[in-house]
C-alpha positions in Angstrom: -64.2 51.2 155.4 -61.0 51.9 157.2 -58.5 51.5 154.4 -57.0 54.6 152.9 -58.0 55.5 149.4 -55.1 57.0 147.4 -55.4 59.3 144.5 -55.2 57.6 141.1 -55.6 60.5 138.6 -56.5 59.3 135.1 -56.4 61.6 132.1 -59.2 59.8 130.2 -61.6 59.9 133.2 -60.8 63.5 134.0 -61.4 64.5 130.3 -64.7 62.6 130.2 -65.8 64.3 133.4 -65.0 67.7 132.1 -67.0 67.0 128.9 -70.0 65.8 130.8 -69.9 68.4 133.6 -71.3 71.5 131.7 -74.3 69.6 130.5 -74.9 68.0 133.9 -74.7 71.4 135.7 -77.0 73.1 133.2 -79.7 70.4 132.7 -79.6 68.3 135.9 -78.5 70.7 138.6 -79.7 73.9 136.9 -76.5 75.5 138.4 -74.3 78.2 136.9 -70.9 78.7 138.5 -68.8 81.8 138.0 -65.1 82.0 138.8 -64.0 85.6 139.6 -61.3 87.5 141.4 -59.9 90.0 139.1 -57.2 89.6 136.4 -54.3 89.9 138.9 -55.6 87.2 141.3 -56.5 84.9 138.4 -53.1 85.3 136.9 -51.5 84.6 140.3 -53.6 81.5 140.7 -52.2 80.1 137.4 -48.6 81.2 138.1 -48.3 79.6 141.5 -47.7 75.8 140.9 -47.1 74.8 144.5 -50.3 75.9 146.1 -53.1 74.9 148.4 -56.6 76.2 147.5 -58.6 76.5 150.6 -62.4 77.0 150.2 -65.3 77.5 152.5 -67.8 74.7 152.5 -71.3 76.0 152.6 -73.1 73.6 150.3 -73.5 70.0 149.1 -72.8 71.3 145.6 -69.3 72.5 146.5 -67.6 69.6 144.7 -68.9 71.0 141.4 -66.9 74.1 142.2 -63.7 72.1 142.0 -64.7 70.7 138.6 -65.6 74.1 137.2 -62.4 75.6 138.6 -60.4 73.0 136.9 -62.1 73.6 133.6 -62.0 77.4 133.7 -58.4 77.6 134.9 -57.3 74.7 132.7 -55.7 72.7 135.5 -56.2 69.4 137.3 -56.1 69.2 141.1 -55.7 66.8 144.0 -58.5 67.0 146.5 -59.1 65.6 150.0 -62.6 64.0 150.6 -64.1 62.3 153.6 -63.4 58.6 153.7 -67.0 57.4 153.9 -67.8 59.1 150.5 -65.6 56.5 148.8 -68.0 53.7 149.8 -71.2 55.3 148.4 -73.1 53.5 145.5 -71.2 50.3 145.9 -67.8 52.0 145.7 -68.1 53.2 142.1 -68.3 56.8 143.2 -65.1 56.3 145.2 -63.5 54.8 142.1 -64.4 57.9 140.2 -63.2 60.2 142.9 -59.8 58.6 142.9 -59.5 58.9 139.1 -60.3 62.6 139.4 -57.4 63.1 141.9 -59.2 62.7 145.2 -57.9 60.8 148.2 -59.5 60.0 151.6 -59.2 61.4 155.1 -60.8 59.8 158.1 -62.1 62.7 160.1 -61.7 62.8 163.8 -58.4 61.0 164.1 -54.8 61.3 162.9 -55.0 59.7 159.5 -51.3 59.1 158.8 -51.8 57.8 155.3 -53.7 61.0 154.4 -51.1 63.2 156.1 -48.2 61.5 154.3 -50.0 61.9 150.9 -50.7 65.5 151.5 -47.1 66.1 152.5 -45.8 64.4 149.3 -48.2 66.3 147.0 -47.1 69.7 148.4 -43.4 68.8 148.1 -43.8 67.6 144.5 -45.7 70.6 143.4 -47.2 68.8 140.3 -50.8 69.9 141.0 -52.5 72.2 143.3 -54.3 70.7 146.3 -57.9 71.7 147.0 -59.1 71.5 150.6 -62.3 72.4 152.5 -60.7 73.2 155.9 -64.1 73.5 157.6 -64.4 69.7 157.0 -68.3 69.8 157.2 -71.0 71.4 155.1 -71.7 74.6 157.1 -74.9 75.7 155.4 -73.7 79.2 155.8 -72.6 81.4 152.9 -71.8 84.4 155.1 -69.4 83.1 157.9 -66.2 81.1 158.1 -66.7 78.4 160.7 -64.2 76.4 162.8 -61.2 75.3 160.7 -59.3 72.0 161.0 -55.7 73.0 161.8 -54.0 69.8 160.5 -53.7 71.2 157.0 -52.0 74.4 158.2 -49.5 72.3 160.2 -48.6 70.2 157.1 -48.3 73.4 155.0 -45.9 75.0 157.5 -43.8 71.8 157.9 -43.3 71.5 154.1 -42.5 75.2 153.8 -40.0 74.9 156.6 -38.0 72.3 154.6 -38.3 74.3 151.4 -37.0 77.5 153.1 -34.1 75.5 154.5 -33.3 74.1 151.1 -33.5 77.6 149.6 -31.1 79.0 152.3 -28.5 76.3 151.7 -28.5 76.6 148.0 -30.8 74.3 145.9 -29.2 71.0 144.8 -26.2 71.2 147.2 -28.7 71.2 150.1 -30.8 68.3 149.0 -29.1 65.7 151.3 -30.1 67.9 154.3 -33.8 67.4 153.6 -35.9 65.0 155.5 -36.4 61.5 154.0 -39.9 62.5 152.9 -38.5 65.4 151.0 -35.8 63.2 149.4 -38.4 60.8 148.2 -40.7 63.4 146.8 -38.2 65.8 145.2 -37.2 63.7 142.1 -40.8 63.7 141.1 -41.1 67.5 140.9 -42.8 68.5 137.7 -40.7 70.3 134.9 -40.6 74.0 135.3 -41.3 73.9 139.1 -38.3 74.7 141.2 -37.8 72.1 143.9 -37.7 74.9 146.5 -40.3 77.2 145.0 -42.4 78.6 147.9 -45.7 77.3 149.0 -48.8 79.6 149.0 -52.4 79.4 150.2 -55.0 80.6 147.7 -58.3 81.5 149.5 -61.6 80.9 147.7 -65.0 82.3 148.8 -68.0 80.3 147.7 -71.5 81.8 147.7 -74.8 80.2 146.4 -78.0 82.0 145.6 -81.4 81.0 144.2 -82.3 82.9 141.1 -85.8 81.4 140.7 -88.8 82.3 142.9 -88.8 80.0 145.9 -92.4 78.8 145.5 -91.8 77.7 141.9 -88.4 76.2 142.7 -89.6 73.9 145.5 -93.3 73.5 144.6 -93.1 70.1 142.8 -90.7 68.6 145.4 -92.9 69.8 148.2 -96.0 68.3 146.7 -94.4 64.8 146.4 -92.9 64.9 149.9 -96.1 66.1 151.5 -97.9 63.1 149.9 -95.1 60.7 151.0 -95.3 62.0 154.6 -99.1 62.1 154.6 -99.2 65.8 155.3 -102.7 67.2 154.9 -103.1 70.1 152.6 -104.2 73.4 154.1 -107.8 74.3 153.3 -108.7 77.4 151.5 -105.8 79.7 150.6 -102.6 77.8 149.8 -100.3 77.5 152.8 -97.3 79.8 152.8 -94.3 78.1 151.2 -92.1 78.5 154.3 -94.8 77.0 156.5 -95.0 74.0 154.1 -91.2 73.5 154.2 -91.3 73.6 158.0 -94.1 71.1 157.9 -92.1 68.7 155.7 -89.1 69.0 158.0 -91.2 68.4 161.1 -92.9 65.3 159.5 -89.5 63.9 158.5 -88.0 64.4 162.0 -91.1 62.7 163.5 -90.5 59.7 161.2 -86.8 59.6 162.4 -87.9 59.6 166.1 -90.4 56.9 165.5 -88.2 54.7 163.4 -85.4 54.8 165.9 -87.7 54.4 168.9 -86.7 57.8 170.4 -88.6 60.0 172.8 -89.4 63.2 171.0 -89.2 66.3 173.2 -91.0 69.5 172.8 -88.4 71.6 171.0 -87.5 73.6 168.0 -86.9 71.8 164.7 -83.2 72.8 165.0 -83.0 71.2 168.4 -84.9 68.1 167.4 -82.4 67.4 164.6 -79.6 67.6 167.1 -81.4 65.4 169.7 -82.1 62.8 167.1 -78.5 62.6 165.9 -77.1 62.3 169.4 -79.7 59.7 170.5 -79.0 57.6 167.4 -75.2 57.8 168.1 -75.9 56.6 171.6 -77.8 53.6 170.3 -74.9 52.8 167.9 -72.4 53.1 170.7 -74.4 50.7 172.8 -74.7 48.2 170.0 -70.9 48.1 169.4 -70.0 48.4 173.1 -68.2 51.7 172.6 -67.6 54.1 175.4 -67.3 57.8 174.6 -67.1 61.2 176.3 -70.7 62.5 176.5 -69.3 66.0 176.6 -68.2 65.7 173.0 -70.0 67.9 170.5 -72.4 66.0 168.2 -70.0 66.2 165.3 -67.0 65.0 167.2 -69.2 62.3 168.8 -70.0 61.2 165.2 -66.4 61.1 164.2 -65.3 59.2 167.3 -68.0 56.5 167.2 -67.8 56.1 163.4 -64.0 55.5 163.6 -64.6 52.9 166.4 -67.1 51.1 164.2 -65.0 51.2 161.0 -65.0 47.4 160.8 -68.6 46.9 161.7 -70.3 49.2 159.1 -72.3 46.3 157.6 -73.8 45.3 161.0 -77.6 45.6 161.4 -79.1 49.1 161.6 -80.2 50.2 165.1 -83.5 51.5 163.7 -86.7 49.7 164.5 -87.9 50.6 160.9 -84.7 50.8 158.9 -86.6 50.6 155.6 -88.4 53.9 156.3 -85.5 55.7 154.5 -83.2 55.3 151.6 -79.6 54.5 152.5 -77.5 57.3 151.0 -75.9 55.1 148.4 -75.5 52.1 150.7 -77.0 48.9 149.4 -79.1 48.0 152.6 -79.9 49.4 156.0 -76.9 49.0 158.3 -74.7 50.9 160.8 -73.2 52.6 157.8 -76.5 54.0 156.7 -77.3 55.0 160.3 -74.1 57.1 160.4 -74.9 58.7 157.1 -78.4 59.6 158.5 -76.7 61.2 161.6 -74.4 63.2 159.4 -77.4 64.4 157.4 -79.3 65.3 160.5 -76.4 67.4 161.7 -76.3 69.2 158.3 -80.0 69.7 158.5 -79.6 71.3 161.9 -77.1 73.8 160.4 -79.5 74.5 157.6 -82.3 75.2 160.1 -80.0 77.8 161.7 -80.1 79.6 158.4 -83.6 78.8 157.2 -84.3 82.4 156.1 -81.9 81.8 153.2 -83.8 80.6 150.2 -81.0 78.4 149.0 -80.9 76.7 152.3 -84.6 76.0 152.1 -83.8 74.2 148.8 -81.0 72.3 150.5 -83.2 71.2 153.4 -85.6 69.7 150.9 -82.7 68.2 149.0 -81.6 66.2 152.0 -85.1 65.1 153.0 -85.9 64.2 149.4 -82.9 61.9 149.2 -84.0 60.2 152.5 -87.5 59.6 151.2 -86.9 58.8 147.5 -83.2 58.1 147.1 -82.8 61.0 144.6 -82.8 64.8 144.5 -84.8 66.8 141.9 -83.7 70.2 140.6 -85.0 73.2 142.5 -85.0 76.2 140.3 -82.2 78.1 138.7 -79.2 78.4 141.0 -76.1 80.5 140.9 -72.7 80.1 142.5 -69.9 82.7 142.6 -66.4 81.7 143.5 -64.0 84.5 144.3 -60.3 83.7 144.2 -58.2 85.9 146.5 -54.6 86.9 146.3 -52.1 84.2 147.4 -51.1 84.1 151.1 -47.3 83.5 151.5 -46.5 80.9 154.0 -42.8 81.6 154.4 -43.2 84.6 156.7 -44.7 82.2 159.3 -41.8 79.7 159.2 -39.6 81.5 161.8 -42.4 81.4 164.3 -43.0 77.8 163.4 -39.5 77.0 164.4 -40.1 78.6 167.8 -43.6 77.3 168.4 -45.5 75.1 166.1 -48.8 75.7 167.8 -48.5 79.5 167.7 -47.5 79.5 164.0 -50.3 77.1 163.0 -52.8 79.3 164.9 -51.4 82.4 163.4 -51.5 81.1 159.8 -55.0 79.7 160.3 -56.3 83.0 161.8 -54.7 85.0 159.0 -56.4 82.8 156.4 -59.8 82.9 158.2 -59.7 86.7 158.4 -58.9 87.0 154.7 -61.6 84.6 153.7 -64.2 86.3 156.0 -63.4 89.6 154.4 -64.1 88.1 151.0 -67.4 86.6 152.2 -68.4 90.0 153.6 -68.4 91.6 150.1 -71.8 92.2 148.6 
């Protein structure tokens, strides 16, 4: 799993995906996506060629936003995706991702191949780059969560060289560029100045459920309750929220039993975290990997998964590995264990926002995929994507020359404040 997956954009694959996407969204996902932001911001989006589009990451459906954005803005993008996603479904999904312009990043370590590819893309300016800087599905449409600062460092480093090139006078200054710049500059697309400035375009994603919750999740709840042997409430039908919590509790009970874990008395949110950490400890013991127990569950996942990168096909640490489907992986193994941990951590975040109807749907989506290997539609859903005005990077370059850390923090905080302001809008 450790090898880097480079982007291999293909016009025919991209065209086919854009033809299929509207029908898939309407009939399979029952999802409508609206791109907004006002005429001025939409025009600015189109006019800036060398740009990084940074989006919040609240939902598993976020990749469809990129497809819809490409169709509505009549552009194609590069996009960074987690390395493990490229191995799903026997690798065919990774093949598709690459042809759509995606490339991989191994989260939790310095992925130099991914860094170099990002650097090259930004210097060339042929296509915009789309990034989810939160790195994980947050299950939160209201708040910007912790950002990965690596992308801001790369952006500032590229703009530093572009600013130097501008100051010295375009072509005459080309020999002064770094070797990476010299390699990338000849490939700059027609109509894009080699030294045109780099901008960040913030995008705020929000999902809502348009259908009534009970009707949206009713069929899925019924099949999951049967699968998990949950007794139906007698008399008046149980409240839908209580039924959802019952399914979550029964799923977590199955996880604890299947991995031979001691289940404490705790909230569902805490149980999801405990299960994820205890499974990671079992994996670490199996591969003889030492780790810092003070790591957060997410960073623990990154660290141990990177250590196990060449052992993903080893046997699962579960006593009953066949109790679940394997998230696009052919058979139960360490790879499917890691995917389960990632889902448990996402489920934990969803439980933190369980009053949100869309997150209720998503909780059932994840459990449904674990029990049946597929996700059924859950009512009519709506996604709004607001594009903000571009953030100029050049004003942060002078500070970057004095202190890289301070400039990265400053640019990251400025973006975070702008995006949060956008999410705060009704």
